[in-house]
PABA-259404 format. One record per residue: y, z negated, x negated of N, C-alpha, C in turn. Coordinates in nm, 2 decimals, always signed. Layout:
PABA-259404
> Y;Z;X;Y;Z;X;Y;Z;X
...
end
This chain:
PABA-259404
> +9.42;-9.69;-7.61;+9.47;-9.76;-7.65;+9.48;-9.73;-7.80
> +9.62;-9.78;-7.86;+9.62;-9.74;-7.96;+9.54;-9.83;-8.04
> +9.50;-9.79;-8.17;+9.39;-9.85;-8.28;+9.48;-10.00;-8.31
> +9.44;-10.10;-8.27;+9.58;-10.20;-8.40;+9.49;-10.28;-8.46
> +9.33;-10.24;-8.45;+9.24;-10.31;-8.58;+9.26;-10.37;-8.69
> +9.36;-10.30;-8.76;+9.39;-10.29;-8.91;+9.57;-10.35;-8.93
> +9.61;-10.36;-8.81;+9.70;-10.48;-8.85;+9.70;-10.59;-8.87
> +9.77;-10.67;-8.91;+9.80;-10.80;-8.92;+9.85;-10.89;-8.81
> +9.80;-10.99;-8.78;+9.91;-11.11;-8.69;+9.99;-11.18;-8.75
> +10.11;-11.10;-8.69;+10.24;-11.18;-8.69;+10.27;-11.25;-8.56
> +10.44;-11.32;-8.61;+10.47;-11.36;-8.48;+10.56;-11.27;-8.47
> +10.54;-11.24;-8.35;+10.62;-11.17;-8.24;+10.70;-11.22;-8.13
> +10.85;-11.15;-8.14;+10.92;-11.17;-8.01;+10.99;-11.06;-7.94
> +10.99;-11.06;-7.80;+11.10;-10.96;-7.76;+11.16;-11.06;-7.67
> +11.30;-10.99;-7.65;+11.38;-11.04;-7.53;+11.42;-10.91;-7.45
> +11.44;-10.93;-7.32;+11.49;-10.82;-7.24;+11.57;-10.90;-7.08
> +11.63;-10.77;-7.09;+11.75;-10.82;-6.98;+11.72;-10.75;-6.85
> +11.71;-10.81;-6.71;+11.71;-10.76;-6.62;+11.83;-10.80;-6.55
> +11.90;-10.68;-6.48;+12.04;-10.75;-6.37;+12.00;-10.68;-6.25
> +12.04;-10.79;-6.12;+11.98;-10.74;-5.98;+12.20;-10.78;-5.95
> +12.24;-10.67;-5.90;+12.41;-10.68;-5.82;+12.36;-10.70;-5.67
> +12.46;-10.78;-5.64;+12.42;-10.82;-5.52;+12.58;-10.86;-5.43
> +12.55;-10.89;-5.33;+12.72;-10.88;-5.22;+12.74;-11.09;-5.27
> +12.87;-11.05;-5.25;+12.94;-11.21;-5.27;+12.82;-11.32;-5.19
> +12.83;-11.28;-5.08;+12.80;-11.35;-4.99;+12.68;-11.39;-5.04
> +12.61;-11.33;-5.05;+12.43;-11.37;-5.14;+12.45;-11.46;-5.29
> +12.55;-11.43;-5.31;+12.59;-11.54;-5.45;+12.54;-11.65;-5.39
> +12.68;-11.67;-5.25;+12.74;-11.72;-5.24;+12.64;-11.88;-5.16
> +12.52;-11.78;-5.09;+12.42;-11.87;-5.03;+12.32;-11.88;-5.17
> +12.34;-11.84;-5.26;+12.23;-11.87;-5.35;+12.27;-12.05;-5.37
> +12.40;-12.02;-5.38;+12.48;-12.14;-5.46;+12.47;-12.26;-5.35
> +12.47;-12.23;-5.27;+12.45;-12.30;-5.14;+12.31;-12.38;-5.09
> +12.23;-12.33;-5.16;+12.09;-12.35;-5.06;+12.05;-12.25;-4.98
> +12.10;-12.20;-4.91;+12.12;-12.11;-4.75;+12.03;-12.01;-4.74
> +11.93;-11.94;-4.85;+11.86;-11.80;-4.86;+11.73;-11.87;-4.75
> +11.74;-11.81;-4.65;+11.61;-11.81;-4.52;+11.46;-11.85;-4.65
> +11.48;-11.71;-4.71;+11.32;-11.75;-4.83;+11.30;-11.86;-4.91
> +11.44;-11.93;-4.92;+11.46;-12.03;-5.03;+11.50;-11.95;-5.22
> +11.53;-12.09;-5.23;+11.61;-12.06;-5.40;+11.51;-11.92;-5.42
> +11.56;-11.79;-5.49;+11.49;-11.70;-5.56;+11.52;-11.73;-5.72
> +11.55;-11.82;-5.76;+11.52;-11.86;-5.90;+11.43;-11.88;-5.94
> +11.37;-12.00;-5.87;+11.22;-12.05;-5.91;+11.15;-11.99;-5.90
> +11.14;-11.89;-5.77;+11.04;-11.82;-5.73;+11.02;-11.68;-5.83
> +11.15;-11.60;-5.89;+11.17;-11.53;-6.01;+11.11;-11.56;-6.14
> +11.14;-11.67;-6.12;+11.08;-11.79;-6.28;+10.97;-11.77;-6.28
> +10.88;-11.81;-6.15;+10.75;-11.82;-6.16;+10.68;-11.68;-6.15
> +10.75;-11.58;-6.07;+10.68;-11.45;-6.11;+10.69;-11.37;-6.24
> +10.79;-11.41;-6.26;+10.82;-11.39;-6.46;+10.66;-11.40;-6.54
> +10.66;-11.51;-6.50;+10.54;-11.60;-6.60;+10.41;-11.49;-6.55
> +10.39;-11.50;-6.42;+10.22;-11.43;-6.38;+10.25;-11.27;-6.41
> +10.40;-11.22;-6.44;+10.39;-11.06;-6.50;+10.38;-11.06;-6.60
> +10.43;-11.18;-6.71;+10.41;-11.12;-6.86;+10.25;-11.17;-6.86
> +10.19;-11.19;-6.78;+10.03;-11.20;-6.85;+9.93;-11.15;-6.79
> +10.03;-11.04;-6.67;+9.92;-10.97;-6.60;+9.98;-10.83;-6.67
> +10.07;-10.81;-6.81;+10.11;-10.70;-6.83;+9.97;-10.55;-6.84
> +9.91;-10.63;-6.90;+9.76;-10.49;-6.95;+9.73;-10.42;-6.85
> +9.74;-10.59;-6.75;+9.66;-10.52;-6.58;+9.73;-10.39;-6.55
> +9.88;-10.40;-6.54;+9.97;-10.29;-6.50;+10.00;-10.19;-6.57
> +9.96;-10.24;-6.72;+10.08;-10.07;-6.80;+9.95;-10.05;-6.88
> +9.85;-9.93;-6.85;+9.76;-9.89;-6.92;+9.76;-9.88;-7.09
> +9.83;-9.89;-7.13;+9.81;-9.84;-7.30;+9.85;-10.04;-7.36
> +9.89;-10.09;-7.27;+9.89;-10.25;-7.33;+9.78;-10.33;-7.35
> +9.77;-10.35;-7.50;+9.64;-10.44;-7.52;+9.68;-10.60;-7.52
> +9.55;-10.65;-7.40;+9.58;-10.82;-7.39;+9.62;-10.90;-7.48
> +9.64;-10.95;-7.48;+9.73;-11.08;-7.55;+9.74;-11.23;-7.50
> +9.72;-11.33;-7.61;+9.73;-11.47;-7.59;+9.89;-11.46;-7.62
> +9.94;-11.51;-7.47;+10.07;-11.57;-7.49;+10.08;-11.69;-7.50
> +10.19;-11.70;-7.62;+10.25;-11.83;-7.64;+10.34;-11.92;-7.58
> +10.42;-11.81;-7.54;+10.59;-11.81;-7.51;+10.63;-11.75;-7.43
> +10.68;-11.83;-7.35;+10.79;-11.74;-7.20;+10.89;-11.80;-7.22
> +11.01;-11.79;-7.19;+11.13;-11.85;-7.17;+11.18;-11.78;-7.05
> +11.29;-11.85;-6.98;+11.34;-11.73;-6.87;+11.48;-11.84;-6.85
> +11.59;-11.72;-6.81;+11.70;-11.79;-6.81;+11.82;-11.68;-6.78
> +11.86;-11.77;-6.63;+11.92;-11.67;-6.50;+12.11;-11.69;-6.57
> +12.18;-11.59;-6.53;+12.28;-11.60;-6.56;+12.36;-11.54;-6.43
> +12.47;-11.61;-6.32;+12.53;-11.54;-6.24;+12.67;-11.53;-6.23
> +12.71;-11.41;-6.28;+12.87;-11.31;-6.29;+12.87;-11.26;-6.21
> +13.02;-11.33;-6.14;+13.04;-11.26;-6.03;+12.92;-11.22;-5.91
> +12.92;-11.09;-5.91;+12.80;-10.99;-5.81;+12.68;-11.03;-5.88
> +12.66;-11.05;-5.98;+12.51;-10.97;-6.09;+12.44;-11.14;-6.07
> +12.34;-11.09;-6.09;+12.23;-11.21;-6.13;+12.15;-11.13;-6.27
> +12.16;-11.19;-6.36;+12.10;-11.17;-6.48;+12.00;-11.23;-6.54
> +11.89;-11.17;-6.55;+11.75;-11.24;-6.58;+11.73;-11.19;-6.73
> +11.74;-11.33;-6.77;+11.71;-11.30;-6.97;+11.53;-11.34;-7.02
> +11.43;-11.25;-7.02;+11.31;-11.32;-7.07;+11.29;-11.30;-7.23
> +11.25;-11.39;-7.28;+11.17;-11.42;-7.39;+11.04;-11.44;-7.41
> +10.94;-11.33;-7.48;+10.82;-11.34;-7.49;+10.78;-11.37;-7.61
> +10.70;-11.47;-7.70;+10.64;-11.47;-7.84;+10.48;-11.50;-7.83
> +10.47;-11.45;-7.95;+10.31;-11.49;-7.97;+10.30;-11.44;-8.14
> +10.20;-11.54;-8.17;+10.13;-11.43;-8.29;+10.03;-11.34;-8.27
> +10.08;-11.21;-8.28;+10.02;-11.11;-8.27;+10.01;-10.96;-8.29
> +9.86;-10.89;-8.30;+9.93;-10.77;-8.38;+9.96;-10.64;-8.36
> +10.02;-10.67;-8.22;+10.12;-10.59;-8.17;+10.23;-10.63;-8.08
> +10.34;-10.54;-8.06;+10.49;-10.59;-8.01;+10.48;-10.72;-7.90
> +10.58;-10.73;-7.84;+10.55;-10.84;-7.68;+10.68;-10.76;-7.61
> +10.72;-10.64;-7.64;+10.86;-10.57;-7.58;+10.79;-10.55;-7.42
> +10.66;-10.46;-7.40;+10.63;-10.47;-7.28;+10.63;-10.55;-7.15
> +10.58;-10.70;-7.28;+10.55;-10.81;-7.18;+10.65;-10.88;-7.12
> +10.79;-10.88;-7.22;+10.94;-10.92;-7.18;+10.97;-10.82;-7.07
> +10.99;-10.70;-7.05;+11.03;-10.61;-6.98;+10.94;-10.60;-6.86
> +10.86;-10.64;-6.85;+10.76;-10.61;-6.73;+10.75;-10.76;-6.64
> +10.83;-10.86;-6.74;+10.90;-10.99;-6.68;+10.96;-10.99;-6.61
> +11.08;-10.95;-6.68;+11.23;-10.90;-6.60;+11.23;-10.82;-6.54
> +11.12;-10.73;-6.49;+11.13;-10.66;-6.37;+11.11;-10.72;-6.31
> +10.96;-10.75;-6.27;+10.96;-10.85;-6.23;+11.01;-10.97;-6.11
> +11.10;-11.04;-6.26;+11.17;-11.11;-6.19;+11.26;-11.05;-6.12
> +11.31;-10.92;-6.12;+11.39;-10.90;-6.06;+11.37;-10.84;-5.91
> +11.24;-10.80;-5.92;+11.19;-10.73;-5.79;+11.16;-10.86;-5.67
> +11.13;-10.99;-5.77;+11.11;-11.12;-5.65;+11.27;-11.15;-5.62
> +11.37;-11.13;-5.65;+11.53;-11.13;-5.64;+11.54;-11.11;-5.51
> +11.52;-10.95;-5.54;+11.51;-10.82;-5.41;+11.46;-10.88;-5.30
> +11.37;-10.91;-5.31;+11.26;-10.95;-5.21;+11.33;-11.05;-5.15
> +11.35;-11.11;-5.18;+11.46;-11.30;-5.13;+11.57;-11.27;-5.06
> +11.60;-11.18;-5.13;+11.80;-11.14;-5.11;+11.77;-11.05;-5.00
> +11.70;-10.90;-4.98;+11.66;-10.82;-4.91;+11.67;-10.85;-4.74
> +11.68;-10.99;-4.70;+11.69;-10.98;-4.54;+11.80;-11.01;-4.50
> +11.95;-11.04;-4.64;+12.04;-11.08;-4.58;+12.15;-10.98;-4.67
> +12.15;-10.93;-4.73;+12.16;-10.77;-4.83;+12.14;-10.64;-4.86
> +12.20;-10.59;-4.76;+12.20;-10.44;-4.72;+12.19;-10.38;-4.87
> +12.32;-10.44;-4.97;+12.35;-10.35;-5.09;+12.28;-10.38;-5.24
> +12.16;-10.51;-5.19;+12.11;-10.55;-5.30;+12.14;-10.43;-5.42
> +12.08;-10.44;-5.54;+12.02;-10.33;-5.63;+12.01;-10.38;-5.74
> +11.89;-10.32;-5.80;+11.85;-10.33;-5.97;+11.93;-10.28;-6.02
> +12.02;-10.31;-6.16;+12.11;-10.19;-6.18;+12.01;-10.12;-6.33
> +11.99;-10.24;-6.37;+11.94;-10.26;-6.53;+11.78;-10.29;-6.53
> +11.71;-10.31;-6.66;+11.64;-10.31;-6.78;+11.65;-10.31;-6.86
> +11.63;-10.35;-6.94;+11.61;-10.34;-7.10;+11.59;-10.44;-7.19
> +11.57;-10.35;-7.29;+11.50;-10.44;-7.47;+11.65;-10.49;-7.52
> +11.69;-10.62;-7.57;+11.78;-10.64;-7.60;+11.70;-10.66;-7.81
> +11.60;-10.70;-7.78;+11.56;-10.72;-7.96;+11.47;-10.75;-7.96
> +11.36;-10.70;-8.04;+11.20;-10.76;-8.10;+11.23;-10.75;-8.24
> +11.10;-10.85;-8.24;+11.10;-10.91;-8.40;+10.97;-10.90;-8.43
> +10.92;-10.89;-8.53;+10.80;-10.88;-8.59;+10.70;-10.77;-8.67
> +10.57;-10.83;-8.71;+10.49;-10.65;-8.79;+10.59;-10.64;-8.89
> +10.52;-10.52;-8.96;+10.56;-10.51;-9.06;+10.76;-10.49;-9.09
> +10.77;-10.40;-8.98;+10.88;-10.36;-8.99;+10.96;-10.47;-9.02
> +10.94;-10.58;-9.01;+11.04;-10.71;-9.04;+11.06;-10.77;-9.23
> +10.92;-10.67;-9.28;+10.91;-10.78;-9.41;+10.92;-10.63;-9.53
> +11.05;-10.58;-9.51;+11.08;-10.45;-9.60;+11.16;-10.50;-9.69
> +11.09;-10.45;-9.81;+11.15;-10.53;-9.94;+11.19;-10.36;-10.04
> +11.31;-10.42;-10.11;+11.32;-10.34;-10.16;+11.22;-10.33;-10.34
> +11.25;-10.17;-10.34;+11.13;-10.21;-10.50;+11.22;-10.25;-10.65
> +11.19;-10.27;-10.75;+11.29;-10.24;-10.83;+11.32;-10.16;-10.91
> +11.41;-10.12;-11.00;+11.48;-10.01;-11.03;+11.33;-9.92;-11.09
> +11.29;-9.81;-11.14;+11.21;-9.73;-11.18;+11.08;-9.80;-11.17
> +11.04;-9.84;-11.07;+10.90;-9.86;-11.04;+10.78;-9.80;-11.09
> +10.72;-9.87;-11.14;+10.60;-9.76;-11.20;+10.47;-9.85;-11.19
> +10.33;-9.78;-11.15;+10.23;-9.86;-11.13;+10.11;-9.79;-11.17
> +9.99;-9.88;-11.21;+9.89;-9.83;-11.25;+9.77;-9.84;-11.17
> +9.68;-9.77;-11.12;+9.56;-9.73;-11.05;+9.45;-9.77;-11.15
> +9.38;-9.85;-11.12;+9.24;-9.86;-11.26;+9.11;-9.89;-11.20
> +9.00;-9.80;-11.21;+8.91;-9.75;-11.14;+8.81;-9.79;-11.27
> +8.70;-9.92;-11.21;+8.65;-9.97;-11.31;+8.49;-9.96;-11.28
> +8.38;-9.81;-11.24;+8.31;-9.80;-11.25;+8.21;-9.73;-11.38
> +8.11;-9.76;-11.41;+8.01;-9.66;-11.49;+8.02;-9.52;-11.44
> +7.97;-9.54;-11.31;+7.92;-9.38;-11.23;+8.05;-9.27;-11.28
> +8.13;-9.35;-11.19;+8.27;-9.24;-11.17;+8.35;-9.22;-11.32
> +8.30;-9.30;-11.41;+8.36;-9.31;-11.55;+8.30;-9.17;-11.61
> +8.14;-9.17;-11.58;+8.07;-9.06;-11.63;+8.04;-8.96;-11.55
> +8.18;-8.93;-11.43;+8.14;-8.82;-11.32;+8.03;-8.83;-11.25
> +7.97;-8.93;-11.22;+7.84;-8.90;-11.16;+7.91;-8.95;-11.03
> +7.98;-8.96;-10.93;+7.99;-8.98;-10.85;+8.20;-8.96;-10.82
> +8.21;-8.92;-10.71;+8.37;-8.94;-10.72;+8.48;-9.03;-10.70
> +8.57;-9.04;-10.73;+8.66;-9.16;-10.74;+8.76;-9.16;-10.58
> +8.69;-9.24;-10.52;+8.74;-9.19;-10.37;+8.82;-9.34;-10.33
> +8.79;-9.45;-10.38;+8.94;-9.55;-10.35;+9.04;-9.58;-10.42
> +9.04;-9.53;-10.57;+9.17;-9.51;-10.62;+9.27;-9.42;-10.57
> +9.16;-9.28;-10.50;+9.30;-9.22;-10.46;+9.37;-9.22;-10.33
> +9.24;-9.31;-10.24;+9.29;-9.38;-10.12;+9.43;-9.47;-10.15
> +9.40;-9.52;-10.27;+9.50;-9.69;-10.30;+9.62;-9.56;-10.32
> +9.59;-9.48;-10.41;+9.76;-9.42;-10.45;+9.78;-9.38;-10.30
> +9.71;-9.29;-10.22;+9.74;-9.25;-10.10;+9.85;-9.35;-10.05
> +9.82;-9.49;-10.08;+9.84;-9.59;-9.94;+9.99;-9.62;-10.06
> +9.95;-9.65;-10.16;+10.15;-9.63;-10.19;+10.20;-9.57;-10.16
> +10.22;-9.42;-10.14;+10.32;-9.34;-10.11;+10.41;-9.39;-10.00
> +10.33;-9.51;-9.93;+10.37;-9.55;-9.78;+10.46;-9.65;-9.80
> +10.50;-9.70;-9.93;+10.55;-9.80;-9.96;+10.64;-9.75;-10.07
> +10.69;-9.60;-10.05;+10.78;-9.51;-10.15;+10.72;-9.53;-10.31
> +10.64;-9.60;-10.35;+10.54;-9.62;-10.49;+10.49;-9.49;-10.46
> +10.56;-9.42;-10.57;+10.49;-9.25;-10.62;+10.48;-9.26;-10.77
> +10.56;-9.34;-10.84;+10.53;-9.32;-10.96;+10.41;-9.38;-11.04
> +10.26;-9.35;-11.05;+10.15;-9.39;-11.08;+10.09;-9.34;-11.14
> +9.98;-9.43;-11.21;+9.97;-9.32;-11.32;+9.77;-9.36;-11.22
> +9.67;-9.29;-11.30;+9.52;-9.34;-11.23;+9.45;-9.30;-11.39
> +9.37;-9.40;-11.35;+9.28;-9.44;-11.47;+9.12;-9.48;-11.45
> +9.02;-9.41;-11.46;+8.90;-9.43;-11.46;+8.84;-9.50;-11.57
> +8.77;-9.60;-11.60;+8.75;-9.65;-11.71;+8.60;-9.74;-11.66
> +8.51;-9.73;-11.79;+8.38;-9.77;-11.73;+8.36;-9.97;-11.74
> +8.24;-9.96;-11.66;+8.23;-10.15;-11.67;+8.24;-10.23;-11.81
> +8.32;-10.22;-11.88;+8.31;-10.26;-11.99;+8.43;-10.38;-12.03
> +8.43;-10.49;-12.04;+8.51;-10.57;-12.02;+8.60;-10.59;-12.13
> +8.62;-10.54;-12.18;+8.71;-10.54;-12.34;+8.79;-10.41;-12.31
> +8.73;-10.31;-12.29;+8.83;-10.18;-12.25;+8.87;-10.20;-12.13
> +8.82;-10.29;-12.06;+8.91;-10.28;-11.91;+9.03;-10.42;-11.97
> +9.05;-10.52;-12.03;+9.11;-10.59;-12.08;+9.25;-10.55;-12.15
> +9.18;-10.47;-12.30;+9.27;-10.36;-12.33;+9.39;-10.30;-12.26
> +9.28;-10.22;-12.19;+9.38;-10.09;-12.11;+9.48;-10.19;-11.94
> +9.46;-10.29;-11.93;+9.56;-10.41;-11.87;+9.63;-10.49;-11.96
> +9.61;-10.51;-12.05;+9.73;-10.53;-12.17;+9.84;-10.43;-12.18
> +9.80;-10.34;-12.18;+9.84;-10.20;-12.22;+9.92;-10.16;-12.12
> +9.96;-10.16;-12.04;+10.00;-10.15;-11.91;+10.15;-10.21;-11.91
> +10.08;-10.37;-11.91;+10.17;-10.47;-11.87;+10.26;-10.45;-12.01
> +10.21;-10.43;-12.16;+10.34;-10.42;-12.26;+10.39;-10.33;-12.24
> +10.37;-10.24;-12.21;+10.41;-10.09;-12.14;+10.56;-10.12;-12.01
> +10.54;-10.22;-11.98;+10.67;-10.26;-11.88;+10.63;-10.19;-11.72
> +10.47;-10.20;-11.69;+10.43;-10.14;-11.57;+10.43;-10.28;-11.46
> +10.53;-10.25;-11.34;+10.54;-10.34;-11.21;+10.42;-10.37;-11.18
> +10.32;-10.28;-11.16;+10.23;-10.33;-11.11;+10.10;-10.24;-11.16
> +10.00;-10.30;-11.19;+9.88;-10.28;-11.20;+9.77;-10.32;-11.12
> +9.66;-10.24;-11.00;+9.56;-10.27;-10.93;+9.47;-10.20;-10.99
> +9.36;-10.30;-10.97;+9.24;-10.24;-11.07;+9.15;-10.23;-10.92
> +9.02;-10.19;-10.91;+8.93;-10.14;-10.83;+8.86;-10.07;-10.86
> +8.72;-10.18;-10.79;+8.60;-10.20;-10.85;+8.54;-10.34;-10.94
> +8.47;-10.40;-10.95;+8.38;-10.49;-11.08;+8.42;-10.61;-10.97
> +8.44;-10.64;-10.89;+8.48;-10.77;-10.83;+8.37;-10.85;-10.76
> +8.26;-10.77;-10.81;+8.16;-10.83;-10.71;+8.05;-10.90;-10.76
> +7.91;-10.96;-10.75;+7.81;-11.06;-10.85;+7.72;-10.94;-10.94
> +7.74;-10.85;-10.95;+7.63;-10.77;-11.01;+7.66;-10.75;-11.20
> +7.51;-10.77;-11.22;+7.56;-10.76;-11.38;+7.65;-10.68;-11.49
> +7.74;-10.59;-11.42;+7.84;-10.51;-11.46;+7.95;-10.52;-11.40
> +7.97;-10.64;-11.35;+8.06;-10.65;-11.26;+8.18;-10.76;-11.37
> +8.25;-10.69;-11.41;+8.36;-10.77;-11.53;+8.51;-10.78;-11.51
> +8.53;-10.68;-11.39;+8.65;-10.66;-11.41;+8.75;-10.85;-11.35
> +8.67;-10.91;-11.25;+8.80;-11.05;-11.27;+8.76;-11.15;-11.41
> +8.65;-11.10;-11.52;+8.66;-11.16;-11.68;+8.76;-11.12;-11.71
> +8.79;-11.00;-11.75;+8.88;-10.90;-11.80;+9.01;-10.93;-11.78
> +9.04;-10.92;-11.60;+9.18;-10.97;-11.54;+9.18;-11.09;-11.60
> +9.12;-11.20;-11.58;+9.17;-11.37;-11.63;+9.19;-11.38;-11.74
> +9.15;-11.31;-11.86;+9.18;-11.29;-11.98;+9.32;-11.28;-11.98
> +9.36;-11.18;-11.94;+9.52;-11.13;-11.90;+9.64;-11.21;-11.91
> +9.55;-11.26;-11.78;+9.73;-11.31;-11.67;+9.79;-11.49;-11.71
> +9.87;-11.46;-11.71;+9.97;-11.60;-11.76;+9.96;-11.68;-11.64
> +9.94;-11.61;-11.50;+9.99;-11.72;-11.40;+9.90;-11.67;-11.30
> +9.83;-11.74;-11.22;+9.75;-11.66;-11.12;+9.83;-11.67;-10.98
> +9.82;-11.62;-10.89;+9.86;-11.62;-10.78;+9.79;-11.60;-10.65
> +9.74;-11.72;-10.61;+9.57;-11.69;-10.61;+9.62;-11.71;-10.41
> +9.69;-11.69;-10.35;+9.78;-11.67;-10.19;+9.73;-11.48;-10.15
> +9.76;-11.41;-10.27;+9.73;-11.29;-10.29;+9.58;-11.21;-10.23
> +9.49;-11.34;-10.33;+9.37;-11.29;-10.33;+9.29;-11.37;-10.21
> +9.36;-11.45;-10.15;+9.31;-11.53;-10.03;+9.36;-11.45;-9.90
> +9.47;-11.41;-9.88;+9.50;-11.29;-9.82;+9.41;-11.15;-9.81
> +9.35;-11.11;-9.89;+9.29;-10.98;-9.91;+9.13;-11.00;-9.84
> +9.13;-11.14;-9.91;+8.95;-11.20;-9.83;+9.00;-11.22;-9.72
> +9.09;-11.31;-9.63;+9.09;-11.35;-9.53;+9.07;-11.23;-9.44
> +9.16;-11.12;-9.47;+9.19;-11.00;-9.39;+9.02;-10.94;-9.37
> +9.00;-10.92;-9.53;+8.85;-10.86;-9.53;+8.71;-10.96;-9.42
> +8.74;-11.03;-9.41;+8.62;-11.13;-9.40;+8.62;-11.14;-9.25
> +8.73;-11.10;-9.19;+8.73;-11.07;-9.01;+8.69;-10.89;-9.00
> +8.69;-10.84;-9.12;+8.62;-10.71;-9.05;+8.47;-10.71;-9.13
> +8.46;-10.75;-9.23;+8.31;-10.73;-9.27;+8.25;-10.92;-9.32
> +8.17;-10.95;-9.33;+8.11;-11.06;-9.33;+8.05;-11.04;-9.57
> +8.07;-10.94;-9.56;+8.04;-10.91;-9.75;+8.14;-10.94;-9.76
> +8.27;-10.93;-9.76;+8.38;-10.95;-9.83;+8.44;-11.10;-9.89
> +8.32;-11.24;-9.84;+8.35;-11.31;-9.89;+8.24;-11.35;-10.07
> +8.18;-11.17;-10.09;+8.08;-11.18;-10.18;+8.21;-11.13;-10.34
> +8.34;-11.08;-10.25;+8.41;-11.03;-10.38;+8.50;-11.15;-10.44
> +8.52;-11.16;-10.57;+8.54;-11.22;-10.69;+8.70;-11.21;-10.70
> +8.74;-11.08;-10.66;+8.89;-11.06;-10.73;+8.99;-11.18;-10.70
> +9.07;-11.17;-10.84;+9.16;-11.25;-10.85;+9.34;-11.14;-10.90
> +9.41;-11.28;-10.90;+9.60;-11.13;-10.89;+9.64;-11.31;-10.97
> +9.77;-11.22;-11.01;+9.79;-11.28;-11.12;+9.92;-11.21;-11.16
> +10.01;-11.27;-11.28;+10.09;-11.22;-11.34;+10.08;-11.22;-11.45
> +10.11;-11.12;-11.57;+10.13;-11.14;-11.67;+10.27;-11.12;-11.72
> +10.35;-11.17;-11.77;+10.52;-11.13;-11.80;+10.53;-11.12;-11.59
> +10.64;-11.00;-11.59;+10.68;-10.97;-11.50;+10.58;-10.86;-11.43
> +10.44;-10.84;-11.47;+10.35;-10.75;-11.40;+10.29;-10.79;-11.31
> +10.25;-10.71;-11.14;+10.13;-10.81;-11.11;+10.06;-10.75;-11.11
> +9.92;-10.81;-11.13;+9.83;-10.78;-11.11;+9.72;-10.82;-11.03
> +9.63;-10.67;-10.96;+9.58;-10.70;-10.83;+9.42;-10.62;-10.85
> +9.29;-10.73;-10.78;+9.17;-10.69;-10.82;+9.14;-10.67;-10.66
> +9.10;-10.53;-10.63;+9.09;-10.48;-10.49;+8.95;-10.47;-10.54
> +8.83;-10.46;-10.39;+8.72;-10.42;-10.40;+8.65;-10.23;-10.46
> +8.59;-10.24;-10.46;+8.56;-10.10;-10.52;+8.53;-9.95;-10.39
> +8.49;-10.05;-10.29;+8.44;-9.96;-10.17;+8.62;-9.91;-10.14
> +8.60;-9.79;-10.08;+8.69;-9.72;-10.04;+8.79;-9.80;-9.90
> +8.70;-9.82;-9.81;+8.74;-9.90;-9.74;+8.80;-10.06;-9.79
> +8.69;-10.15;-9.85;+8.71;-10.26;-9.89;+8.87;-10.24;-9.98
> +8.88;-10.13;-10.06;+9.03;-10.15;-10.09;+9.15;-10.12;-10.02
> +9.14;-10.01;-9.92;+9.21;-9.96;-9.83;+9.21;-10.12;-9.79
> +9.17;-10.19;-9.68;+9.17;-10.33;-9.61;+9.25;-10.43;-9.74
> +9.20;-10.39;-9.85;+9.30;-10.51;-9.94;+9.44;-10.46;-9.95
> +9.48;-10.35;-9.93;+9.61;-10.31;-9.95;+9.72;-10.33;-9.77
> +9.62;-10.30;-9.71;+9.67;-10.34;-9.57;+9.74;-10.51;-9.54
> +9.63;-10.54;-9.61;+9.66;-10.74;-9.62;+9.79;-10.77;-9.70
> +9.83;-10.69;-9.77;+9.90;-10.72;-9.84;+10.03;-10.63;-9.85
> +10.03;-10.54;-9.84;+10.15;-10.47;-9.86;+10.24;-10.47;-9.67
> +10.37;-10.47;-9.67;+10.47;-10.45;-9.77;+10.52;-10.62;-9.85
> +10.44;-10.73;-9.78;+10.48;-10.85;-9.79;+10.48;-10.84;-9.96
> +10.41;-10.81;-10.05;+10.38;-10.85;-10.18;+10.46;-10.81;-10.24
> +10.53;-10.68;-10.21;+10.67;-10.70;-10.28;+10.80;-10.79;-10.32
> +10.80;-10.87;-10.24;+10.90;-10.99;-10.23;+10.89;-11.04;-10.34
> +10.80;-11.07;-10.39;+10.74;-11.10;-10.54;+10.83;-11.10;-10.65
> +10.86;-10.89;-10.64;+10.95;-10.90;-10.75;+11.11;-10.97;-10.74
> +11.13;-11.00;-10.63;+11.31;-11.09;-10.62;+11.25;-11.22;-10.65
> +11.14;-11.26;-10.63;+11.11;-11.40;-10.61;+11.13;-11.39;-10.86
> +11.07;-11.33;-10.84;+11.05;-11.36;-11.03;+11.21;-11.36;-11.11
> +11.29;-11.30;-11.02;+11.39;-11.30;-11.03;+11.54;-11.40;-11.00
> +11.45;-11.48;-10.94;+11.53;-11.61;-10.86;+11.58;-11.59;-10.75
> +11.51;-11.46;-10.65;+11.62;-11.43;-10.52;+11.56;-11.43;-10.45
> +11.42;-11.50;-10.44;+11.32;-11.53;-10.32;+11.34;-11.62;-10.25
> +11.29;-11.68;-10.12;+11.25;-11.79;-10.07;+11.22;-11.83;-10.07
end
């Protein structure tokens, strides 16, 4: 199965439609309650519920999901019965296969109940009408001329005693969101130096400053202190999202002190120094964080 470990849980919804074509005699029998096996619609609804919950048992690559809502509606139009199924849940992956499976089994149930009285019954279509949720729903436009800088704070990296991997990984991650004008800077763990450089890029009108490293509790971890003296307005929800995402993957995430905030219209983000921790932080907040630029212009909701 596809690895969804690093996806965020978001509200996901899918709507599927199946259509059963039958004779006018069958439609009339349904409306009169004259089907030998009983009214097919309640049976089809129950079968849909069961099928939605059993989807990962039937479709090999589907992930087991906690289904939070299933709605089934029937519409009889001339010689057709249409079954619309909506499935919703807060999950890491979409609900489309669950909705399609539910709609398919509901149609098969109607077929089974009507086949003794209708030789011409046919399932004519099963299709996805709509799906919502996931990062694709949170596409944000970048301000014109978007510029960012990634600052690595590390004594050993600045002295070239170790390779900077986390900074390069962050830059590669930014490319996924069409952020390509990115500077890369390695600094020692010196509070005043870090503070001075953050202030410099804010004054130059950079849209985003991302630091990696210096967020722990070691004697040389001073990035947080430097950042706190620069920002005008803290945005704690961003840091909380980073820590919450990380805590589900390693208990050491709780030891990160990273903060986030604004200096003018520059967004400043502290990420952990490890490559994995930095990438987890990026995964936690992008692309949703880009909505902050519309909010600063009074356009966000």
